[in-house]
N, C-alpha and C positions, 0 to 999 in steps of 0.2 A: 510477907517476908523471904528473906531471899532465898535462895533452893542452894542449899550444899550440892555441889558437887559430883555430880552423877545421880543426883535424887531426883526421878522421873523416871530416867534410863533404866535401870531396873524393873521397877513396873511395866516398864514398857516391852521389856525385854518377856518374860514371865506372860504379859497377857499374849504378846507375839507368839509363844514358844509353846501356851496351853491352846491358842485359836490352831497353830498346826497338828499338835497333837490331836484335836478332834474333827482334822477334817481326816487325819489318816486314819484315824479308826474308821471315820462313815465310808471311805475310800476300800480300805479293808476288810470291814465286813460286806462290803455290797458285792465282791466279790465270790462270798459266802453266802450269801442272801442273797439272789439279788430282787428277789419279789418279798419282801419281809411286810406279814400280813399277821391282824390278830387271825386267833384257832379259832375261838367263837365264828361260828356262822349268822350270816341273818341279812335282810333284807333293805333294812329302812332303820332310823336312830331309833324309834320307838321297840324295836326288836332287840338294838344290840344295848338299850338301858337295861331290860328288862335280864336279859343275859348275865350282865354284868352282876344285877345285884343275884341272880341264881347262883354263880361260878363264885361270889366265896366262900374258902373255905370247899369248894368242889371242882370236881375236875372240868373245861372246857369239851371233852368230849362225853362227860355226861347227859351234860347241857346242849349239847349237838342232840344228841339222841331225843331227848324228848321234844324239841322244838317244834319241830313238823307239829306233830299233835296238838301241841299245845297251841301254837298260835293259830293253829286251823281250829279251835274251838273261843282262843280269845285271839282276835284280831287288831285290837286295839283299846286305847287305854280306858275309853268307857264301858268294856265288855265286860272288861277286869274291876273296873271300881265297882260295877252292877252285881258284878259274882259274891254266891254265900260264901262267906270264910271256908265254911265246912266243905264246899266243893270244891275250891281254889286248892285248897290244905288235899283234899285227895286228890288232886289231877296233877301235883306237885310231891306226892308223897315221898317217888324215887329220890329225890333229893338232900342231900343234909340239910339239914337244919329245916324242913319244908315247912312246916309252922310258922316261926318267927319271919319267914322269907314270905309265905302268903297274906300275913300280917302289914307287912313291907309294901308290898306290891300292891295289895288294897289301897292301904294309905297313900302309895306315892302316884299311883293313877288318879286316885281321888282327885289330889291335888293340881297333874297335871291337867286334867278336865277342868276346874273350876279356876284356878288361876292364869291356867297359861291355855288356856280353848281345845285341851287335848293334844297341843305341839311339843315336843321335848324341846328346850332351850336352845338354846348358844350359845351359852356364855358359863363359864364353871361357876363367876356366882349366882346365877339364877337359877341351875342345876343341883347345888348344893341345898337348896333349901326343901328339895322332895326327900321325901323320908327314905332311907338307907341308901342315901346315895352321897360318898364323900368325893374327895378330890382327886382319887383318882379313876373311878366310874367316870366323873362326868369329863376328863379329860380321854379318856376312853371313848367316849361318842363322839365328844367334839373333834377328834383324829381321827377316829375309824369310820365315824360317817356321815361326818360332815367334812370330811376332807380339809379342816382344819388349824392350822397350831395349834399342837397341845402336846406337852411333858409325862408324860404314861408315866408314873410308877410306882410298878409293880413291885412284888418279891424276885424278879430276875433282876430290874432293871436297877431296883436299890444297890441290891450286891455287887452285881457288875461293874456299877459304875465308883463302887470306893474300891472296889477293887483294883480301879484304873488310876483311883488317885484324881476320879473325877470330884467328888463331893465325901464330906467328912462326918453330915449331920446321919444321925439314927433313924430318924423320925422321915415318912417318905413325902411328908408335907413341904420340908425344909428340904430335902433332895430336892423337891419340883424346883424349888426357889431357886437353889443354888447353880442345879443345869441348865435353867432360863437364862443365870448368869452366862452359863461358859460357853452355851450353841447356839448357833445363829437361827433365829426364829424361824428361819424358812425352812429347817431341818430339825425341828422341833420335834413331828411326829415321827420322818422317819429314823432319826437317830434313836427315838424311844425304840418302836418296832424292831431297830435291826441289835437293838440291848436284849430286849426278849427272846430275842431267837438264840442269841448267843448264848444268854442265861441256859435257857433249856435244854441246849444242843453239848455246848462244851465248857459254858464257867459255871458249871454246876453247884450246889447248896456244899454239898458235901464234899465230892469227887471230881475238884475242878480236872478237866483234862489240860493241862497247860504243853503237854506234850504236842498238840494237836492243833493249837492256839492260835491264830496269824498275828493277835497282840503282845507275846511274850515280853517282847522287847521293850515296850509301849506299858504296860503295866509293874503298881507298884507292887503286887503280890505275888506272882509268876514263879514260882517253885524249881523253875529249874533253870535260872540265869545263874 
């Protein structure tokens, strides 16, 4: 079928504009956050996996506070898998929902040992088979600990990407797929960390600080235009 005059050009223009917008967002945020990183402190993929599970509905600072003592006692998946549940619960009692998380960690580590030889998988598809692990946690480990391309959609990335007009969906997993389509793969992890940092410091949920935001002219939701 013959294209109508101008058909395709509009789409190419929109795509080019979108690419330029993503590039500009990255450039500006890199000036604000030259070394974006996760707030969770970790030494290896196993530790980050455990911490990401513990950080659900809990602050990263709280998880960081217990990490040294916890991993001193439980240095690998085998040690958690073998630990009595009651003892694991006691060691996590300062964390929100510690009973549920202790059970999930024990099940997760048992599966890690039995099906993955104690090694944390390097793909989202494999990692989400572990109890307590969703796509956000899987991408966090893949991008943060393995340094592989990963779109990490936590609540901050979800909020900021929607305000910027880069995503329209409500669910994090769907927003992940949207961002995969608009952000170059080699920037996935860095872009996620930049938006995460910006969401925590400036583009806050209840009181976004639009007056100090370097992205206001690029943002669909800026309140000072």
